[in-house]
N, C-alpha and C positions, 0 to 999 in steps of 0.2 A: 361671793368674795372676789375682790379685784385681783388682777394680775400683779399689781404692785404689792399687795399684801402677801401673795404667794412668793414673789421674788424676795421680799424682805425677810420672810421666815427662812427661806433657803439660804440667803446670804448670811443671816445670823448663825444658822447651823454650821455652815462651812467655815465661817470665821472662828466660831467656838472650837471646832475640831482642829483647825490649823493652829490655834493658840495652844491647845492641849498637847499636840504633837511637838510643837516648838519648845514648850516648857519642859516636857519629858526628856527631849533630846539634849537640851542645854543643861538641865540640872544633873544629869547622870554623871558627867565628868567632874562636877564640883564636889560630889559627895566624898567623904573621907574614905569610905569603903565602897567599891563599885557594887551596885545592885542592878538586877535585871529590870528591864522595862518590857512590858507585854503589850503588843498591838494586836487587835483582832477584830473580826466581824462575825456576826451571828445571823443565821436564818432562823425563823421561828414562827410560832403561833401565839397570839394573845387573845384571850377571851375576857371581855369586859361586861360586867353586869352593873347597870345603873340603878340606884335606889329609886323607889317609888315609880318604877317604870317597867314595862314589859319588854324593853329593848335590851337585847344582848348583841354586842358587837364582836365579830370574829375577824381578826386581822391576820393575814398570812404574809410574812415578809421574805421574799426570795428575790435576788440572791442574798441580800443583806437587810435584816430588820434593824440592826443597830451596829454602830462602830464604837470601839472602846479602846482606851489606853489605861494601863495600870503600871504604877511604879512601886517596886518593892521597897519597903522601909526596914524590913528585916528578912531573914530567910523564910519566914512563914506568914508574913503579913504584907499585903499590898493595898495601896489606895488606888481605886479604879474609878474612872469617870467614863460616861458613855453618852452618845447622842443618837437619836433616831428621828427620822422624818417620814411622815406619811401624808399622802394626798388622796382624798376620796372625791371623785367627780362623777355623779350620777344624775342624769337629766339636768334639772336646774339647781341641784344641791351640790355645793363644793365646800369642802373643809380641809384644812391642813392642820397637822399637829406636829410640833417639835417637842421631843422629850429629852430632858437633860437629867442625868442622875450622877450621884457621887456615893460610893460605897467603900467598905473595908472588907477585903477578902482575907479570911483566916484559914490557912492551909493546914492539913493534917501532918505533913512532913516537910522538912526544909529542902529536900532534894528535888529540883524541878524535873529530874529524869525518872522519878518514881510516879506511879499512879497516885494521884492526890485527890482527896475529898476536900471541899472547901465550903465554908458558910460565909454569907455576906449580908450583913445589915446594910440598908441603903436608904437614901432620901432623894427626892427628885421634884421636878416641876415640869408640867406640860403646858405649852403655849398653844392654845387652840384658836384658830381663825375660822369663823363661819360667816359667810357673806362679807359684810364690812365691819364686823365686830371681832375683837380679839380679847381673850380672857386667859387666866392662868389657873391651874389646879395643882396644889402641892400634894405630895404623896410620901409615904414611908412604907418600907417593906423589908423582906428578907428573901434570900436565895440559898439554895443548896445545890452544889454542883460537883462535877468530877472532871479532872484534867488528866488526859492520857497523852504521854509523849509519843510522837511519831518519829522524830529525829531529835538531835540535840537541841535545836532551837524551834521546832514546830510542835504544837500541841493541838489536840482535839478537845473541845469543851462540850459538856452536856450539862444543862442547867434548868432547874425548875424554880419559879419564884411566885411570890404573892405580894401585891402592893395594894395599899388602901389609898384611894384618891379622896382627898378631903373636900367636902361640900363648901361652896361659897355662894354668894348671892346669885350668880348666873350659871353655875355648873353644879350638877347633882353629884353627890358622893358616889364612889364606884369601888367595886372589888375587881382587881385585875389579876388574872392567872396567866402565867406565861411559861412556855417551854421552848428552849432554844438549843441548837447545835451550832457550834462555832469553830473557827480555825484561828489560832493565835501563832504569832512568832515572837520570840524573845530576842532582845538586844542585850547581850551579856556584858 
């Protein structure tokens, strides 16, 4: 993979995240009723099993495996988007992956100061660059998590998720299992 492809993937990721933050910040004052916006980052482990292969990929993301922004559309429902970027460089093998996801978090209680369980169906796309080739893989999945308030605007999140990566002509289907621990802060 060329340095230009790596720079392009990183530039795309940063532009996407910047746009998400800007839209979230600008749209909050426009709403008729003020709603919270949640910003966060997660460290975690992802285990990926590829179909028709003996390959299992284990990724550990420290200090941040993904960055996310969520906007509450009601007291118990938020729309959340996330971006993750990984680079694997071993000997002559280099690959970059940019993951973009969009989900709906449904919370067990409307009060953000309560310990809250949430469920989140989501969809996403992975942009994978290997050597000089780039391909995409669409996915769908669900997460189950817990949000624990630390202070009025700070939360700790624990989440487990499963995503099915759909096969295409160049990318094998995959089953992705992920566990993350994250920190969030709310803009009220």
